[in-house]
Backbone as a ProteinNet text record, in pm:
[ID]
protein_1_A
[PRIMARY]
MEEPLALHPVKLYVYDLSKGMARRLSPLMLGKSTAGPGPLWPHTSIIVHKDEFFYGSGGISSCAPGGTLLGPPDSVVDLGNTEVTEEIFLEYLSSLGESMFRGESYHLFEHNCNTFSNEVAQFLTGRKIPSYITDLPAEILATPFGQALRPLLDSIQIQPPGGNTFSRHNGQS
[TERTIARY]
12866.1	12788	12714.1	12716.5	12651.1	12501	12428	12282.5	12241.7	12146.5	12105.5	12030.3	12044.6	11972.9	11824.4	11742.8	11597.7	11556.4	11459.2	11402.8	11269.9	11251.5	11129.4	11059.9	10930.8	10860	10846.4	10852.5	10837.3	10724.8	10625.6	10510.1	10496.4	10437.2	10401.1	10249.5	10194	10050.1	10025.4	9925.8	9890.1	9744.8	9724.9	9591	9552.8	9427.1	9374.8	9305	9369.9	9313.6	9184.8	9164.5	9042.7	8930.5	8959.6	8861.7	8806.4	8893.5	8856.5	8812.2	8781.7	8730.3	8835.3	8959.9	9063.8	9082.5	9078.1	9094.9	8977.6	8856.5	8740.2	8746.2	8805.3	8812	8938.9	9034.1	9162	9148.2	9057.9	9046.3	9005.1	8919	8877	8989.8	9053.1	9154.6	9286.2	9328.3	9460.4	9457.6	9340.4	9330.7	9359	9377.5	9404	9381.1	9366	9362.5	9506.5	9530.9	9666.9	9691	9815.1	9848.9	9866.6	9900	9933.9	9815.5	9842.1	9734.8	9684.1	9755.5	9718	9631.7	9607.5	9528.1	9602	9526.6	9585.7	9680.1	9646.1	9735.7	9742.1	9836.7	9841.2	9914.4	9873.5	9950.2	10008.9	10137.6	10200	10265.6	10284.3	10354.6	10425.1	10520.7	10598.4	10556	10530.4	10498	10617.3	10674.4	10785.6	10789.2	10835.1	10845.3	10711.6	10602.9	10467.2	10410.6	10469.6	10417.3	10412.8	10333.6	10320.4	10390.9	10478.4	10554.6	10524.2	10498.2	10464.1	10514.4	10511.5	10563.4	10460.1	10448.6	10359.1	10410.2	10326.7	10368.8	10399.9	10363.4	10397.7	10525.2	10593.7	10715	10684.8	10773.5	10757	10663.1	10566.1	10470	10463	10405.7	10388.8	10257.3	10207.9	10085.6	10080.4	9981.6	9957.3	9917.3	9949.8	9911.9	9762.4	9734	9595.9	9536.1	9618.5	9569.2	9541.8	9562.6	9525.5	9376	9322.8	9180.4	9151.5	9257.7	9238.1	9183.6	9195.3	9145.8	9239.8	9185.1	9271	9321	9438.3	9491.8	9407.6	9417.3	9349.1	9423.7	9555.3	9634	9759	9816.7	9938.6	10038.6	10160.1	10267.1	10371.9	10403.2	10506.2	10641.3	10722.6	10853.8	10966.2	10932.8	11035	11059.9	11180	11218.2	11343.9	11364.4	11485	11549	11679.1	11752.3	11777.2	11737.2	11758.3	11675.4	11743.6	11673.7	11587.7	11492.7	11406.1	11488.6	11584.7	11667.4	11742.3	11805.4	11878.5	11780.3	11665	11565.5	11517.1	11489.7	11441.2	11549.1	11673.7	11783.3	11790.6	11775.2	11773.8	11658.7	11537.9	11422.7	11445.4	11504	11532.4	11625.2	11727.9	11819.4	11748.9	11661	11584.2	11494	11430.6	11338.6	11408.8	11538.4	11615.4	11684.3	11680.4	11750.1	11655.7	11648.3	11574	11422.8	11367	11221.5	11162.7	11207	11142.4	11009.3	10914.1	10782.8	10789.3	10875.7	10883.4	10947.6	11004.6	11062.6	10959.5	10838.3	10734.3	10697.3	10683.3	10635.6	10553.4	10433.5	10339.7	10397.5	10477.4	10528.7	10669.8	10755.4	10896.5	10950.5	10879.6	10932.6	10814.8	10754.8	10628.4	10633.3	10517.1	10508.8	10568.7	10553.9	10607	10759.6	10814.7	10959.8	11013.4	10944.3	10982	10974.1	10862.2	10845	10952.5	10985.7	11088.5	11225.4	11258.8	11386	11396.9	11291.4	11292.5	11293.7	11218.2	11216.8	11356.6	11427.6	11562.8	11657.7	11643.1	11726.4	11700.6	11573.5	11537.6	11561.3	11530.6	11529.7	11621.2	11669.1	11746.9	11659.7	11528	11433	11355.8	11322.6	11239.2	11092.2	11007.1	10862.8	10825.7	10708.1	10671.9	10678.1	10728.3	10743.4	10608.8	10500.7	10370.4	10329.9	10393.2	10368.4	10466	10593.7	10693.4	10691.2	10641.7	10637.6	10514.7	10415.2	10289.6	10302.8	10378.9	10385.9	10433.8	10538.6	10588.9	10484.7	10413.2	10309.4	10197.7	10156.9	10049.9	10097.8	10218.3	10270.3	10299.4	10312.7	10339.3	10213.5	10097.4	9973	9941.4	9865.3	9823.5	9745.3	9660	9582.5	9675.7	9775.8	9871.8	9948.5	9988.7	10060.3	9971	9844.6	9751.5	9725.6	9720.1	9691.3	9815.1	9933.8	10055.2	10063.4	10033.4	10042.6	9953.4	9834.2	9745.2	9799.7	9839.1	9887.6	10016.4	10100.8	10224.8	10198	10082.3	10052.7	9988.1	9954.4	9885.2	9983.1	9945.3	10021.8	9935.1	9989.1	9911.6	9973.6	9890.4	9930.9	9814.5	9827.3	9717.1	9675.2	9546.7	9499.4	9520	9556.1	9583.3	9732.2	9774.2	9917.2	9981.1	10105.5	10181.2	10307.7	10345.4	10470.4	10582.1	10664.6	10772.7	10881.6	10924.7	11040.3	11108.2	11234.2	11309.9	11311.7	11298.7	11314	11186	11068.8	10945.6	10897.8	10978	10945.8	10849	10803.5	10711.2	10791	10727.6	10796.5	10703.9
3661.1	3737.9	3849.5	3971.4	4085	4080.4	4119.8	4125	4250.6	4240.8	4360	4457.8	4586.5	4688.4	4682.8	4702.5	4703.6	4834.2	4824.5	4943.2	4977.1	5105.2	5153	5250.9	5229.8	5321.7	5461.2	5562.3	5701.4	5761	5816.2	5876.2	6021.9	6100.7	6239.1	6244.6	6283.5	6306.4	6453	6478.4	6614.3	6638.1	6741.4	6778.4	6913.5	6930.7	7060.2	7122.1	7218.2	7279.2	7355	7399.3	7474.1	7382.8	7254.5	7155.9	7195.3	7246.4	7278.1	7421.5	7494.6	7630.7	7723.8	7714.9	7804.5	7785.7	7662	7637.2	7696.7	7684.5	7741.3	7893.7	7953.6	8099.5	8156.6	8071.3	8121.9	8211.2	8183.5	8276.7	8417.5	8426	8556.3	8623.1	8546.2	8602	8629.5	8538	8546.8	8590.5	8597.2	8634.8	8520	8400.8	8282.8	8159.3	8046.1	7919.3	7875.6	7807.3	7757.7	7640.6	7625.9	7524.8	7386	7378.2	7249.3	7157.8	7028.2	6931.5	6922	6981.6	6969.7	7085	7092.4	7202.3	7334.9	7444.7	7577.7	7604.2	7563.4	7581.6	7451.5	7364.8	7233.2	7230.9	7138.9	7098.6	6962.6	6942.7	6814.5	6755.8	6625	6552.7	6433.1	6379	6263.4	6140.9	6031.8	5904.2	5811.5	5765.8	5671.7	5599.1	5478.3	5397.9	5394.4	5381.1	5362.4	5482.2	5601.1	5722	5836.9	5938.1	6060.3	6171.6	6246	6354.2	6483.2	6591.8	6719.3	6833.4	6953	7072	7181.8	7252.9	7367.8	7462.4	7554.2	7654.7	7594.7	7469.2	7400.5	7319.6	7325.4	7247.8	7120.4	7022.5	6894.7	6807.2	6747	6659	6526.2	6426.7	6295.1	6235	6141.3	6068.5	5943.8	5862.2	5751.3	5811.7	5749	5804.7	5837.8	5962.4	6008.9	6037.7	6046.1	6057.5	6197.3	6300.5	6434.5	6452.6	6562.4	6590.1	6626.9	6640.1	6663.8	6539.4	6423.3	6298.4	6243.9	6166.7	6108.1	6216.4	6194.7	6294.5	6301.7	6415.4	6431.9	6359.3	6346.2	6267.6	6216.9	6113.4	6052.2	6043.7	6091.8	6087.2	5987.1	5889.7	5792.4	5856.5	5873	5936.3	5835.3	5706.8	5603.9	5532.5	5482.4	5407.3	5466.9	5435.6	5478.5	5361.3	5367.9	5270.8	5326.3	5451.4	5515.8	5442.5	5397.3	5324.8	5420.2	5365	5446.7	5521.4	5455.9	5519.6	5640.1	5624.9	5737.3	5847.9	5809.9	5909.6	5990.3	5924.1	5994.8	6087.7	6048.1	6136.3	6259.1	6235.9	6346.1	6442.6	6389.4	6475	6554.5	6491.1	6558.9	6677.8	6659.5	6770.2	6880.2	6843	6943.7	7024	6953.4	7018.5	7114.5	7094.9	7182.9	7295	7286.8	7387	7453.1	7399.7	7462.1	7464	7364.8	7350.7	7360.5	7463.4	7495.2	7562.6	7555.4	7616	7763.4	7837	7981.2	8017.3	7919.5	7944.4	7933.3	7889.7	7868.6	8001.9	7998.7	8114	8058.7	8107.3	8052.9	8044.9	8143.8	8145	8089.2	8116.2	8086.5	7966.4	7920	7810.2	7736	7647.8	7587.3	7434.2	7371.3	7224.9	7171.6	7245.4	7200	7209.8	7312.3	7324.9	7204	7169.2	7054	6924.9	6902.4	6780.2	6768.5	6879.7	6880.1	6844.5	6903.3	6875.7	6728.5	6675.8	6537.5	6439.3	6470.1	6383.2	6371.8	6483.1	6480.6	6400.5	6412.3	6334.6	6184.8	6147.6	6005.9	5942.9	6017.3	5956.7	6025.1	6144.1	6220.8	6292.8	6284.4	6347.2	6458	6562.5	6671.3	6634.2	6707.4	6690.4	6766	6741.2	6804.3	6956.8	7014.7	7159.9	7232.6	7165.3	7233.5	7266.4	7202.5	7234.9	7342.7	7324	7417.5	7553	7559.8	7686.1	7771.9	7716.1	7788.8	7920	7925.8	8054.1	8168.7	8146.4	8251.8	8288.3	8187.8	8213.5	8300.2	8270.2	8347.4	8488.5	8501.3	8633.4	8721	8662.6	8739.9	8808.3	8777.3	8838.4	8963.2	9055.7	9173.6	9134.2	9031.2	8985.5	8932.8	8853.7	8800.1	8910.8	9013.3	9126.3	9203.5	9221.4	9294.4	9219.1	9087.8	9007.8	8966.7	8996.1	8947.6	8983.6	9107.3	9136.2	9043.9	9016.2	8924.5	8782.8	8737.7	8601.3	8576	8679.1	8663.1	8634.5	8673.6	8653.9	8518.7	8442.8	8315.5	8208.8	8138.6	8025.3	7901	7797.2	7675	7561.2	7493.5	7371.2	7275.7	7174.5	7081.4	7018.7	7015	6957.7	6806.4	6757	6614.3	6591	6472.3	6442.9	6484.9	6447.5	6478.2	6550.2	6651.2	6719	6617.3	6617.5	6518.3	6550.5	6451.5	6463.3	6328.7	6323.8	6198.2	6140	6226.6	6182.6	6129.4	6154.2	6105.5	5973.3	5912.4	5779.7	5777.2	5893.4	5895	5887.1	5825.8	5819.8	5858.8
10287.7	10192	10265.9	10208	10269.6	10249.1	10354.3	10347.3	10269.9	10175	10099.8	10190.8	10160.5	10236.6	10204.2	10307.5	10288.1	10219.9	10132.4	10067.7	10134.2	10160.2	10225.3	10131.2	10102.5	10013.1	10074.9	9988.8	10030.1	9945.4	10013	9944.9	9986.7	9899.5	9928.7	9933.5	10046.8	10056.6	10024	9939.3	9899.4	9939.4	10020.2	10068.5	10010.5	9977.7	9934.6	10055	10118.2	10238.7	10211	10086.8	10053	10003.6	9992.3	9942	9805	9718.2	9580.5	9557.5	9664.1	9647.7	9586.4	9629.8	9578	9427.4	9379.8	9236.8	9157.7	9211.5	9141.9	9138	9243	9249.2	9185.4	9147.8	9097	8974	8878.5	8765.7	8811.1	8911.4	8964.3	9042.6	9131.5	9220.5	9149.5	9063.4	9003.6	8858	8800	8660	8565.3	8619.9	8538	8623.4	8557.2	8628.1	8649.9	8760.5	8781.8	8689.3	8648.3	8549.2	8608.3	8735.2	8794.7	8813.1	8822.3	8839.9	8983.6	9077.1	9217.4	9263.5	9394.5	9450	9438.7	9445.4	9435.1	9551.8	9672	9785	9863.1	9828.4	9891	10024.3	10107.2	10225.9	10189.5	10214.8	10183.6	10307.1	10299.9	10405.8	10343.4	10417.5	10372.2	10452	10380.8	10444.1	10423.9	10535.1	10531.5	10665.7	10665.7	10788.3	10863.9	10787.1	10839.9	10915.9	10898.8	10962.7	10863	10896.9	10818	10893.9	10824.5	10885.1	10810.3	10886	10824.3	10910.8	10852.8	10919.3	10913.7	11025.5	11034.4	11140.4	11181.2	11278.3	11415.1	11436.3	11560.4	11550.2	11437.2	11416.4	11339.3	11349.8	11281.3	11364.1	11297.4	11363.5	11290.4	11359	11296.8	11342.5	11262.1	11294.5	11205.7	11227.5	11135.5	11001.1	10888.9	10758.4	10751	10709.9	10702.1	10838.4	10943	11079.5	11130	11048.2	11092.9	11069.5	11117.7	11095.2	10949.8	10868.4	10725.1	10655.9	10722.4	10665.2	10560	10467.8	10363.8	10268.2	10208.6	10115.1	9988.1	9920.7	9792	9681.2	9697.1	9602.2	9671.8	9613.3	9665.6	9550.9	9576.2	9476.6	9526.8	9443.8	9477.2	9449.3	9553.3	9537.7	9521.3	9528.5	9513.9	9644.8	9660.8	9779.8	9840.6	9967.9	10037.2	10109.7	10123.6	10204.5	10344.2	10368.8	10498	10603.8	10708.7	10815.4	10896.8	10969.1	11053.6	11158.5	11216.7	11320	11264.5	11149.6	11088.4	11050.3	10996.5	10956.8	11077.1	11188.2	11307	11363.7	11356.6	11398.9	11308	11177.6	11079.8	11110.5	11134.2	11165	11292.3	11390.8	11516.8	11492.9	11411.3	11383	11303.5	11209.9	11135	11228.8	11323.4	11416.9	11511.8	11530.9	11618	11540.4	11407.5	11327.9	11227.5	11106.8	10996.5	11013	11081.5	11083.5	11224	11297	11424.4	11392.5	11483.9	11461.6	11429.5	11498.5	11477.1	11342.8	11272.1	11140	11028.2	11061.4	10960.2	10894.2	10762.2	10684.8	10569.1	10551.3	10453.7	10313	10271.1	10134.3	10119.6	10216.3	10196	10272.7	10374	10456.6	10519.5	10442.3	10483.2	10472	10477.9	10470.7	10340.8	10232.8	10104	10101	10165.9	10180	10256.6	10365.6	10447.2	10366.7	10299.7	10221.4	10114.1	10050.4	9946.4	10005.1	10117.3	10184.3	10224	10285.5	10333.5	10215.8	10110.3	9992.4	9931.9	9924	9868.4	9957.3	10089	10180.1	10163	10151.6	10145.8	10008.3	9902	9768.2	9666.7	9700.1	9603.5	9502.1	9517.8	9424.7	9494.5	9418.4	9469.9	9455.7	9528.7	9509.4	9381.4	9323.5	9195.7	9199.6	9090.4	9083.1	9080.6	9037.7	9040.6	9183.8	9281.4	9422.5	9469.4	9444.1	9496.2	9425.3	9302.8	9228.2	9257.7	9325.6	9348	9424.1	9533.6	9604.6	9515.3	9437.1	9348.6	9243.5	9192.7	9092.3	9150.3	9272.2	9336.6	9367.7	9423.4	9459.8	9338.5	9220.4	9099.2	9045.4	9101.8	9054.4	9136.9	9080.6	9157.8	9283.7	9272.3	9387.6	9496.8	9457.1	9553.5	9623.4	9548.8	9608.1	9704.7	9667.1	9753.6	9883.8	9875.4	9994.6	10073.8	10022	10088.4	10236.4	10278.8	10422.9	10507.1	10459.3	10531.3	10525.3	10407.4	10390.3	10469.2	10482.9	10559.5	10706.6	10755.4	10897.8	10926.8	10823.6	10843.6	10889.3	10993.8	11045.7	11027.9	10968.6	10946.4	11025	11101.7	11170.3	11154.5	11067.9	11048.8	11181.4	11208.1	11333.2	11335.8	11451.1	11465.9	11456.5	11489	11487.4	11617.7	11634.9	11755.2	11715.3	11794.3	11768.9	11775.5	11674.5	11666	11765.4	11837.2	11924.3	11930.3	11901	11901.3	12041.3	12142.3	12279.7	12342.1	12280.7	12343.3	12284.3	12199.4	12148.5	12032.9	11987.1	11872.9	11746	11644.7	11516.5	11405.7
[MASK]
+++++++++++++++++++++++++++++++++++++++++++++++++++++++++++++++++++++++++++++++++++++++++++++++++++++++++++++++++++++++++++++++++++++++++++++++++++++++++++++++++++++++++++++

């Protein structure tokens, strides 16, 4: 008789980097309140196999859940379960870190932590992260304020403090 595959929970941690200030200022800055239930500009990460994985200008990083200096997440989204083993997942992350998600590929609007979380969530569960997160950059850039600030915003590099740069070869997971 075949042994059943183990299921591993997959969570999305959502952090509000502005600690609520961006949402309060959105009517002034954007001419409207954002429609989504989350923060105006969220940082996200994936929790699986007892670790938190995220992407920033330093590349892919990992830490214990809630282990960055951002502290505990503002919200947690249950993305379901995965049968992907830790070993296969770490090999997948290693390949992502050498290709699509190198530190120098980071871009605040087009290739950021939310892009990473969405990619990893689909690999693990076949599901995307909530659209209220992935649609925000386009919503912000569609406003006159977003267009005016785009040159400044394009130069911003975000790397959440804390955590360790992920490397399959240094034994971190």
